[in-house]
C-alpha positions as CSV (number, residue, x, y, z in Angstrom):
1,M,0.0,0.0,0.0
2,R,1.0,3.7,-0.4
3,H,0.3,6.2,2.3
4,A,0.4,9.8,1.3
5,V,1.7,12.3,3.8
6,R,1.5,16.1,3.7
7,V,4.0,17.8,5.9
8,P,2.4,20.4,8.2
9,E,3.9,23.9,8.2
10,W,4.6,23.7,11.9
11,A,6.5,20.4,11.7
12,V,10.3,20.3,12.2
13,S,10.7,16.5,12.4
14,I,8.8,13.2,12.0
15,I,9.0,10.2,14.3
16,S,7.8,6.7,13.7
17,D,8.4,3.0,14.3
18,F,11.4,3.4,12.1
19,T,13.0,5.8,14.5
20,D,11.9,4.4,17.9
21,M,9.7,7.5,18.0
22,H,11.4,10.5,19.5
23,R,14.9,8.9,20.0
24,A,16.0,9.3,16.4
25,P,13.7,12.0,14.8
26,R,14.1,12.8,11.1
27,P,14.0,16.4,10.0
28,V,11.2,17.6,7.7
29,S,10.3,20.9,6.1
30,A,7.1,21.7,4.4
31,A,8.9,24.5,2.5
32,K,11.4,22.0,1.0
33,V,9.4,18.7,0.7
34,P,5.7,19.5,1.2
35,R,4.5,15.9,0.5
36,F,5.9,12.4,0.4
37,T,4.6,8.8,0.2
38,L,5.2,5.9,2.5
39,A,5.4,2.5,0.7
40,L,4.2,0.0,3.3
41,P,3.0,-3.7,3.2
42,D,-0.7,-4.3,2.6
43,D,-1.0,-6.1,6.0
44,V,0.9,-3.4,7.9
45,R,0.3,-1.8,11.3
46,F,2.5,1.3,11.6
47,E,2.7,4.4,13.8
48,Y,4.1,7.9,13.2
49,A,3.7,11.5,14.3
50,F,5.2,14.9,13.8
51,V,7.2,17.1,16.2
52,D,6.6,20.9,16.3
53,Q,9.1,23.7,17.2
54,G,8.2,23.4,20.9
55,G,9.1,19.7,21.0
56,A,5.5,18.6,21.2
57,V,4.5,15.3,19.5
58,R,1.5,15.8,17.3
59,A,-0.5,13.4,15.1
60,D,-0.8,13.9,11.4
61,P,-3.6,16.5,11.1
62,D,-4.8,14.9,7.9
63,Y,-5.5,11.6,9.6
64,G,-5.9,12.4,13.3
65,A,-4.7,10.6,16.4
66,S,-5.7,7.1,15.6
67,G,-3.1,5.1,17.5
68,A,-3.2,3.6,21.0
69,N,0.3,4.2,22.2
70,P,0.6,4.6,26.0
71,W,3.6,6.9,25.7
72,Y,2.4,9.0,22.7
73,P,-1.3,9.9,22.9
74,E,-0.9,12.0,19.7
75,V,0.2,9.4,17.2
76,T,-1.3,8.4,13.8
77,E,-1.7,4.7,13.1
78,V,-1.7,3.3,9.6
79,R,-3.4,0.0,9.0
80,G,-3.1,-1.7,5.6
81,P,-6.1,-3.1,3.7
82,D,-5.0,-6.7,4.6
83,Y,-4.4,-6.0,8.2
84,A,-6.6,-7.7,10.8
85,P,-6.0,-7.7,14.5
86,Q,-5.5,-11.0,16.2
87,P,-8.7,-12.4,17.6
88,L,-7.4,-12.1,21.2
89,F,-6.1,-8.5,20.7
90,D,-9.1,-7.5,22.9
91,P,-9.8,-10.6,24.9
92,P,-12.9,-11.3,27.0
93,A,-12.5,-10.7,30.7
94,A,-11.5,-13.9,32.5
95,E,-14.3,-15.5,34.6
96,P,-13.9,-16.1,37.4
97,A,-11.4,-13.4,38.0
98,W,-7.8,-14.1,38.7
99,V,-6.5,-14.3,42.3
100,E,-4.4,-11.1,42.8
101,R,-1.5,-10.6,45.3
102,R,0.2,-7.3,45.7
103,W,3.8,-7.5,46.9
104,R,6.0,-4.7,48.2
105,L,9.5,-6.1,48.2
106,P,12.8,-4.6,49.4
107,A,15.2,-3.9,46.6
108,A,18.9,-3.5,47.5
109,G,20.5,-0.5,45.8
110,F,17.2,1.2,45.0
111,D,15.7,4.1,46.8
112,T,12.2,2.6,47.1
113,P,10.8,-0.9,47.6
114,R,9.6,-2.6,44.5
115,R,5.9,-3.3,43.9
116,L,4.8,-6.4,42.0
117,N,1.3,-7.6,41.1
118,V,0.9,-11.4,41.0
119,L,-2.1,-13.1,39.3
120,S,-2.9,-16.7,39.8
121,P,-5.7,-18.8,38.1
122,P,-8.6,-19.1,40.5
123,G,-9.2,-22.5,42.1
124,D,-6.1,-24.1,40.6
125,D,-3.8,-25.4,43.4
126,R,-1.6,-27.5,41.1
127,P,2.0,-26.7,40.6
128,L,2.1,-24.1,37.7
129,P,4.7,-22.3,35.6
130,V,5.8,-18.8,36.6
131,V,6.0,-15.9,34.0
132,L,7.9,-12.8,35.0
133,L,6.7,-9.9,32.8
134,H,8.8,-6.8,32.7
135,D,6.9,-3.5,32.2
136,G,4.2,-5.1,34.2
137,I,1.7,-2.2,34.1
138,A,1.6,-2.3,30.3
139,Y,1.5,-6.1,30.1
140,Q,-1.3,-6.2,32.8
141,R,-3.5,-3.3,32.0
142,L,-2.8,-2.4,28.3
143,A,-2.1,-5.8,26.8
144,R,-4.3,-7.7,29.3
145,S,-2.0,-10.6,29.4
146,A,-4.0,-12.5,32.1
147,D,-7.2,-12.4,30.0
148,V,-5.3,-13.5,26.9
149,L,-3.8,-16.4,28.7
150,A,-7.1,-17.4,30.3
151,A,-8.7,-17.5,26.8
152,L,-5.8,-19.6,25.5
153,V,-6.2,-22.0,28.4
154,E,-10.0,-22.3,27.8
155,Q,-9.3,-23.0,24.1
156,G,-6.8,-25.7,24.9
157,R,-3.9,-23.7,23.4
158,A,-1.9,-23.1,26.5
159,R,-1.6,-24.1,30.1
160,P,-2.2,-21.9,33.1
161,A,0.5,-20.1,34.9
162,H,1.3,-17.6,37.7
163,L,1.9,-14.1,36.2
164,V,4.3,-11.9,38.0
165,F,4.1,-8.3,36.7
166,S,7.2,-6.3,37.6
167,E,7.5,-2.5,37.0
168,P,10.8,-0.6,37.1
169,T,11.3,2.9,38.5
170,E,14.3,3.8,36.2
171,R,13.5,1.7,33.2
172,L,16.4,2.8,30.9
173,I,18.9,2.0,33.7
174,E,17.4,-1.1,35.3
175,Y,16.7,-3.0,32.2
176,A,20.1,-2.4,30.6
177,W,22.4,-4.9,32.3
178,D,21.8,-3.6,35.8
179,E,23.2,-5.9,38.5
180,R,20.7,-4.5,40.9
181,H,17.9,-5.8,38.8
182,L,19.5,-9.2,38.5
183,A,19.9,-9.4,42.3
184,L,16.4,-8.3,42.9
185,V,15.0,-11.1,40.8
186,R,17.4,-13.7,41.9
187,D,17.5,-12.9,45.7
188,V,14.1,-11.4,46.4
189,V,11.5,-12.1,43.7
190,R,12.2,-15.8,43.1
191,P,12.4,-16.7,46.8
192,R,9.1,-14.9,47.4
193,V,7.4,-16.8,44.6
194,L,8.7,-20.1,45.9
195,D,7.5,-19.3,49.4
196,E,4.0,-18.2,48.4
197,L,3.1,-20.0,45.2
198,N,2.9,-23.6,44.1
199,V,5.3,-23.8,41.1
200,D,6.2,-26.6,38.8
201,G,9.8,-25.5,38.0
202,T,9.0,-23.8,34.7
203,W,10.2,-20.2,34.7
204,V,9.5,-17.8,31.8
205,A,11.4,-14.5,31.6
206,M,9.4,-12.1,29.3
207,G,9.5,-8.5,28.1
208,A,9.1,-6.1,25.2
209,S,11.9,-3.8,23.9
210,L,14.2,-3.1,26.8
211,G,12.1,-5.6,28.8
212,G,13.1,-8.2,26.3
213,L,16.8,-7.3,26.9
214,A,16.2,-7.6,30.7
215,A,14.7,-11.0,30.2
216,A,17.6,-12.2,28.1
217,T,20.1,-10.8,30.6
218,L,18.4,-12.7,33.4
219,A,18.6,-15.9,31.3
220,L,22.3,-15.5,30.6
221,A,23.2,-14.5,34.1
222,D,21.4,-17.5,35.7
223,P,20.8,-20.0,32.9
224,T,19.6,-22.9,35.0
225,D,16.9,-20.7,36.6
226,W,15.0,-20.0,33.4
227,S,13.2,-22.4,31.1
228,V,11.9,-20.0,28.5
229,V,12.9,-16.5,27.3
230,V,10.3,-14.4,25.5
231,A,11.3,-11.1,23.8
232,Q,8.9,-8.9,21.7
233,G,10.9,-6.4,19.7
234,G,13.9,-7.0,21.9
235,A,16.2,-4.0,22.3
236,F,19.3,-6.1,21.6
237,L,21.6,-3.3,20.4
238,G,24.3,-1.9,22.7
239,V,26.9,-3.0,25.2
240,P,27.2,-2.4,29.0
241,E,30.3,-0.2,28.6
242,E,28.4,2.3,26.4
243,R,24.8,1.9,27.8
244,R,23.0,3.2,24.7
245,H,21.0,1.5,22.1
246,H,20.8,3.9,19.2
247,G,23.6,4.7,16.8
248,V,25.5,1.6,17.8
249,R,26.5,-1.6,15.9
250,R,27.6,-3.9,18.7
251,S,25.2,-6.2,20.5
252,W,26.1,-7.6,23.9
253,L,23.6,-10.4,23.5
254,L,24.9,-11.4,20.1
255,E,28.5,-11.3,21.4
256,R,27.6,-13.5,24.4
257,L,25.7,-16.0,22.3
258,R,28.4,-16.3,19.7
259,G,31.0,-16.5,22.5
260,G,29.4,-19.7,23.9
261,A,27.4,-18.3,26.8
262,E,25.7,-21.1,28.7
263,L,22.0,-21.4,28.1
264,A,21.3,-24.7,29.8
265,E,18.0,-26.2,28.5
266,Q,16.3,-23.0,27.6
267,R,13.8,-22.3,24.8
268,W,13.6,-18.9,23.2
269,V,10.6,-17.1,21.7
270,L,11.3,-14.0,19.6
271,D,8.6,-11.8,18.0
272,V,9.4,-8.7,16.0
273,G,8.0,-6.4,13.4
274,T,9.6,-6.1,10.0
275,L,9.3,-2.3,10.3
276,D,10.8,-2.3,13.7
277,W,14.2,-0.5,13.8
278,L,15.4,-3.5,15.9
279,H,14.3,-6.1,13.3
280,D,17.8,-6.9,12.0
281,V,19.4,-7.5,15.4
282,N,16.5,-9.7,16.4
283,L,17.0,-11.8,13.2
284,R,20.7,-12.1,13.9
285,V,20.0,-13.2,17.5
286,A,17.6,-15.9,16.2
287,D,20.3,-17.0,13.8
288,A,22.9,-17.2,16.6
289,L,20.5,-19.3,18.7
290,V,19.9,-21.7,15.8
291,A,23.6,-22.0,15.1
292,R,24.1,-23.1,18.8
293,G,21.3,-25.6,18.5
294,T,19.1,-23.8,21.0
295,P,15.4,-24.3,20.3
296,V,14.0,-21.0,19.1
297,W,10.7,-19.8,17.7
298,Y,11.0,-16.6,15.7
299,G,8.1,-14.7,14.3
300,E,8.1,-11.5,12.2
301,W,5.2,-9.5,11.0
302,S,4.4,-6.3,9.1
303,A,4.5,-4.0,12.1
304,G,6.7,-1.7,14.0
305,H,8.0,-1.1,17.5
306,N,4.8,-0.4,19.5
307,W,2.3,-2.0,21.9
308,G,-0.2,-2.5,19.1
309,C,2.3,-4.9,17.5
310,W,3.1,-6.6,20.8
311,R,-0.5,-7.0,21.6
312,D,-1.1,-8.6,18.3
313,G,1.7,-11.0,19.0
314,L,0.9,-11.7,22.6
315,A,-1.3,-14.8,22.1
316,R,1.1,-16.5,19.8
317,V,4.1,-16.0,22.1
318,L,2.2,-17.1,25.2
319,E,0.9,-20.3,23.6
320,T,4.5,-21.0,22.4
321,A,6.0,-20.4,25.8
322,L,3.3,-22.3,27.7
323,P,2.2,-25.3,25.5
324,P,-0.8,-27.3,26.9
325,E,0.0,-29.9,29.5
326,G,1.0,-33.2,27.8
327,S,1.8,-31.4,24.5
328,P,5.3,-30.9,23.3
329,P,6.5,-27.3,22.7
330,R,5.8,-25.9,19.3
331,R,8.7,-27.0,17.1
332,P,11.5,-24.6,16.7
333,R,10.9,-22.6,13.5
334,F,11.1,-19.3,11.8
335,E,7.7,-17.9,10.9
336,G,6.7,-14.9,8.8
337,R,8.9,-13.3,6.1
338,G,12.5,-12.4,6.0
339,A,16.0,-13.5,4.9
340,A,16.1,-16.2,7.6
341,L,13.3,-18.0,5.8
342,E,15.8,-18.8,3.0
343,R,17.8,-20.9,5.5
344,H,15.2,-22.4,7.8
345,E,12.1,-24.5,7.2
346,S,8.9,-22.5,7.8
347,R,5.2,-22.3,7.1
348,A,2.8,-19.5,6.7
349,P,2.0,-17.4,9.9
350,A,-0.7,-18.8,12.0
351,R,-3.4,-16.5,13.3
352,A,-3.7,-16.5,17.0
């Protein structure tokens, strides 16, 4: 599809999924280039906005604020003619409601205690897997992970689990190789889970963007503690000595994987949009995992780096990470489109 854009007179730059929004804005000038056209896939879901001289982010005035981005209320979303949201993008409310626990845990090295919300399936006293979700507020309230998982369980597509929603206070610091975060999970969160919940030994580390990096970092730091790693649009660029993720070529995760870092018996689930500025590094991480013989499910879709994309992918990553009891995990594969498909067996994307 082709999406025509008229540059507003007040706009000084444009931000989008290509630029990780405001972190790498691209200059525009209505006086120099008053119009341009975006060539996008027919099944695309894509977000963009303009920035004015005062630094305010504003939707395209010709199309309005049509996106649902928690950090950018004024954003325009483009949906291609062949795009359709996944059936569980907006799931029904789970009935009966999940059992909720609210924990306030000490966090060494942080100024304030850490608050976590823990949801458990009602009336299920069996040992269950544990899923630690970084950016817990977004995964709980915006993506409604608990309701998605409940629907998958009801449909026989996944098994129930305890969901631990963790929210940072300094996200850009804590999720980028921060030893305090590792210690918090290892020494505080995991022991509390074991004390209060009935668990079966399956631990899933999960997150989107920097949350995906945090999940991968946990898995490499304590490989025998984690069974599954789930990253949606993982922010896998950058190294600890630089602590930045834009304008860099090196990838700490890639270097560790290629250097033989221990992964024990882990499975990895990677989900990324083809229009995500982090697409290439996610593809290379998947290739590195395949080269090591690590089971990996890799999915890519015509979407960018946003919660709309991750909500669309949530059902498929949860059912991959938590296969129904008695069923083997979904076989390792690459799914979607991309260069990797020339080297790995695949089949057409399955709708969740």
